[in-house]
C-alpha positions in Angstrom: 0.0 0.0 0.0 1.4 3.3 -1.0 0.1 6.9 -1.1 -0.7 6.8 -4.8 -2.9 3.8 -4.3 -4.7 5.6 -1.5 -5.1 8.7 -3.6 -6.7 6.7 -6.4 -8.9 4.8 -4.0 -10.2 8.1 -2.4 -10.8 9.5 -5.9 -12.9 6.5 -6.9 -15.0 6.7 -3.7 -15.7 10.4 -4.1 -16.3 10.3 -7.9 -18.7 7.4 -7.5 -17.0 5.2 -10.0 -13.8 4.3 -11.9 -14.7 6.2 -15.1 -15.1 9.6 -13.4 -12.2 9.0 -11.1 -10.0 8.2 -14.1 -11.0 11.5 -15.8 -10.3 13.5 -12.7 -6.9 11.8 -12.2 -6.1 12.0 -15.9 -5.4 8.3 -16.0 -6.7 5.6 -18.2 -9.6 3.6 -16.8 -7.8 0.3 -16.9 -5.0 1.7 -14.8 -7.4 2.9 -12.1 -9.1 -0.5 -12.1 -5.8 -2.4 -11.8 -4.6 -0.2 -8.9 -7.8 -0.7 -7.0 -7.6 -4.5 -7.4 -3.9 -4.4 -6.3 -4.8 -2.4 -3.2 -7.5 -5.0 -2.3 -5.1 -7.8 -2.8 -2.5 -6.1 -0.7 -5.0 -5.5 2.2 -6.7 -8.8 1.7 -10.2 -7.2 1.9 -12.9 -6.1 -0.5 -13.1 -2.4 -0.8 -16.0 -2.1 -3.3 -19.0 -4.2 -3.9 -19.6 -4.5 -7.7 -23.1 -4.7 -9.2 -22.6 -4.8 -13.0 -20.8 -1.6 -13.9 -21.6 0.2 -10.7 -19.4 0.2 -7.6 -20.6 0.6 -4.0 -18.2 1.2 -1.1 -17.9 -1.9 1.1 -17.7 -1.5 4.9 -13.9 -2.1 4.8 -13.7 0.6 2.1 -15.5 3.2 4.3 -13.2 2.4 7.2 -10.1 2.7 4.9 -11.3 6.1 3.5 -11.0 7.8 6.9 -7.4 6.5 7.3 -6.6 7.4 3.7 -7.8 11.0 4.1 -5.6 11.4 7.2 -2.5 9.8 5.7 -2.8 11.8 2.5 -3.3 15.0 4.5 -0.3 14.2 6.6 1.8 13.4 3.5 0.8 16.8 2.0 1.7 18.5 5.3 5.1 16.8 5.3 5.7 17.8 1.7 4.9 21.4 2.4 7.1 21.3 5.5 10.2 20.1 3.8 9.7 22.6 0.9 9.0 25.5 3.3 11.9 27.9 3.6 10.7 29.0 7.0 12.6 27.6 10.0 10.3 25.1 11.8 10.3 21.8 13.6 12.8 20.1 15.9 16.3 21.5 15.9 18.8 19.4 17.9 21.9 21.4 18.8 25.0 20.2 20.6 27.6 22.3 22.4 30.6 22.0 24.7 29.6 22.8 28.3 31.5 26.1 28.5 29.8 27.3 25.3 26.4 26.2 26.5 26.8 27.9 29.8 28.3 31.2 28.8 27.9 31.8 25.1 24.6 30.4 24.1 21.9 31.6 26.5 21.5 35.0 24.8 21.7 34.0 21.1 19.4 31.0 21.7 16.9 33.2 23.4 17.0 35.5 20.5 16.6 32.6 18.1 13.6 31.3 20.0 11.9 34.7 19.8 12.6 35.1 16.1 11.6 31.5 15.1 8.8 30.3 17.5 8.0 27.4 15.2 11.4 25.8 15.9 11.6 23.5 18.9 15.2 23.7 20.2 17.0 20.9 22.0 20.4 21.4 23.5 22.9 18.6 24.3 26.4 18.9 25.8 29.5 16.9 25.2 33.1 17.1 24.1 33.9 17.8 20.4 34.4 14.1 19.6 31.1 13.1 21.2 29.2 15.9 19.4 30.8 15.1 16.0 29.9 11.4 16.4 26.3 12.4 17.3 26.0 14.5 14.1 27.3 11.6 12.0 24.8 9.2 13.7 21.9 11.6 12.9 21.3 12.3 16.6 22.2 16.0 16.3 21.6 18.6 13.5 24.6 20.8 14.4 27.0 21.5 17.2 29.3 24.2 18.6 32.8 22.7 19.0 36.4 23.8 19.3 38.7 23.5 16.3 40.2 21.5 14.6 37.3 20.0 12.6 37.4 17.0 10.2 36.6 19.2 7.1 36.1 16.1 4.8 33.0 15.3 6.9 31.7 18.6 8.2 30.9 22.1 7.0 31.5 24.9 9.5 31.0 28.6 10.2 32.9 30.7 12.9 31.0 31.3 16.1 33.1 32.5 19.0 36.8 33.2 19.7 37.7 32.1 23.3 40.7 33.3 25.3 42.2 30.5 27.4 43.8 31.3 30.8 45.5 29.3 33.4 43.6 29.5 36.7 45.2 28.9 40.1 44.2 29.7 43.7 44.8 33.2 45.1 48.4 33.9 46.0 49.8 31.2 43.6 53.2 32.2 42.3 53.2 33.4 38.6 52.9 30.6 36.1 55.3 31.0 33.2 57.5 29.1 31.0 60.5 29.6 33.3 58.7 28.8 36.6 58.1 25.3 37.8 55.0 23.6 36.4 52.1 23.0 38.8 52.0 19.4 40.0 48.3 18.8 39.7 46.0 19.8 36.9 42.2 19.9 37.1 40.4 19.1 33.9 37.5 17.5 32.1 37.7 13.9 30.8 39.9 13.0 27.7 38.4 14.6 24.6 38.0 18.1 26.0 40.0 20.5 23.8 40.9 22.7 26.8 42.4 19.7 28.5 44.4 18.9 25.4 45.7 22.4 25.3 46.8 22.2 28.9 48.5 18.8 28.3 50.3 20.4 25.3 51.4 23.3 27.6 53.0 20.8 29.9 54.5 18.8 27.0 56.1 22.0 25.6 58.0 22.4 28.8 59.1 18.8 28.8 57.0 18.0 31.9 53.8 16.2 32.9 51.6 16.8 35.9 52.1 14.4 38.7 48.3 14.1 39.2 45.2 14.8 37.1 41.8 15.4 38.7 38.9 14.8 36.3 35.6 16.6 36.9 32.4 16.9 34.9 31.7 20.7 35.3 33.6 23.9 35.2 32.2 25.1 38.5 33.4 22.0 40.2 36.8 22.5 38.6 37.0 26.1 39.7 35.9 25.1 43.2 38.8 22.6 43.4 41.2 25.2 42.1 40.0 27.8 44.7 40.6 25.1 47.4 44.2 24.8 46.3 43.9 21.3 44.7 45.5 22.2 41.4 45.4 24.5 38.3 43.0 24.5 35.4 43.0 25.8 31.9 39.6 27.2 30.6 38.0 30.1 28.7 38.2 33.4 30.5 34.5 33.9 29.8 33.6 31.0 32.2 35.0 32.9 35.2 32.2 35.4 34.9 29.8 32.7 36.1 31.8 31.7 39.2 30.7 33.5 42.3 34.0 32.9 44.2 36.3 34.2 41.5 38.1 36.4 44.0 39.6 33.2 45.4 41.3 32.6 42.0 44.3 34.0 40.3 44.5 34.3 36.5 47.7 33.6 34.6 47.6 34.5 30.9 49.3 32.2 28.3 51.6 33.3 25.5 49.7 34.7 22.5 50.2 31.7 20.4 48.8 29.4 23.1 45.9 31.4 24.5 43.3 31.6 21.6 40.9 28.9 20.5 38.1 29.1 18.0 34.6 27.7 18.5 32.8 26.9 15.3 29.3 25.7 14.4 29.6 22.4 12.5 27.0 20.3 10.6 27.3 17.3 8.3 28.2 18.1 4.7 25.2 18.6 2.5 22.8 18.5 5.5 21.7 22.1 5.6 18.2 23.3 6.5 16.2 26.5 7.0 16.7 26.1 10.8 20.4 25.8 10.4 20.6 28.7 7.9 18.7 31.0 10.3 21.2 30.2 13.1 24.2 30.8 10.7 22.8 34.1 9.6 22.2 35.1 13.2 25.8 34.2 14.2 27.1 36.2 11.2 25.1 39.3 12.1 26.1 39.2 15.7 29.8 39.2 15.0 31.2 42.6 15.4 34.6 43.5 13.8 36.1 43.7 17.3 34.4 40.6 18.6 37.2 38.2 17.7 40.0 40.7 18.1 42.8 39.1 20.0 44.1 41.1 22.9 47.9 41.2 23.3 50.0 41.0 26.4 
């Protein structure tokens, strides 16, 4: 049973016979008759009672007509929806936790006001997890830190983050010439900020004696404030931490301190919802928004 069979069936019922239905559908009469018989064989029921050249709708046919009307209406609605250039429907977004907590509340609120027919869902994870979810069809797009596998994804710039080393108040200056902190506080493996901190240690020919893995930035900052270690994270995250006076901030060298966050989606998988978000990101970027401060 397919939609074209149901459309022919409904036309025969409403036209009161095959001949008129064939005229309305612009099909030959034999084709309409064959399709009705095929539909009856597929369903295993009699849809019409035949008296000579006249057809009467059988009880099973009357029951089917209600379902056929609903299915055809739904198919038309789906066809209109996928052809509609207006953003609408479910939009599944992913983001790193720092991006979700600090960067996205304002733009997503604006997006929701502009496009009320879009139902936004937000999921957090590290870039590897988010990229895998896009490829699996579980997410439509995600905000991740570069680098990105460009053979699989398309991307557009979103935010430029300044990374800083964070230590407890009173901690000695952290520099290339000073001794590296013994304990680092970080997310699980896969977090780009953890990778940048591990690279920082490696560039000095050292490794931390201990790594504390936590699942949220506030938990990480709490541990740092308590003197348990140091962390590397976006400066913007510090604005959300109420005890930031208990922290000291140690800038990195210019070549180490900047990291780009981009919006990615699977190649060829664009949509009006995604295009609207891309346009909003472009319009919100000010010439100085990604300017890199120098030290």
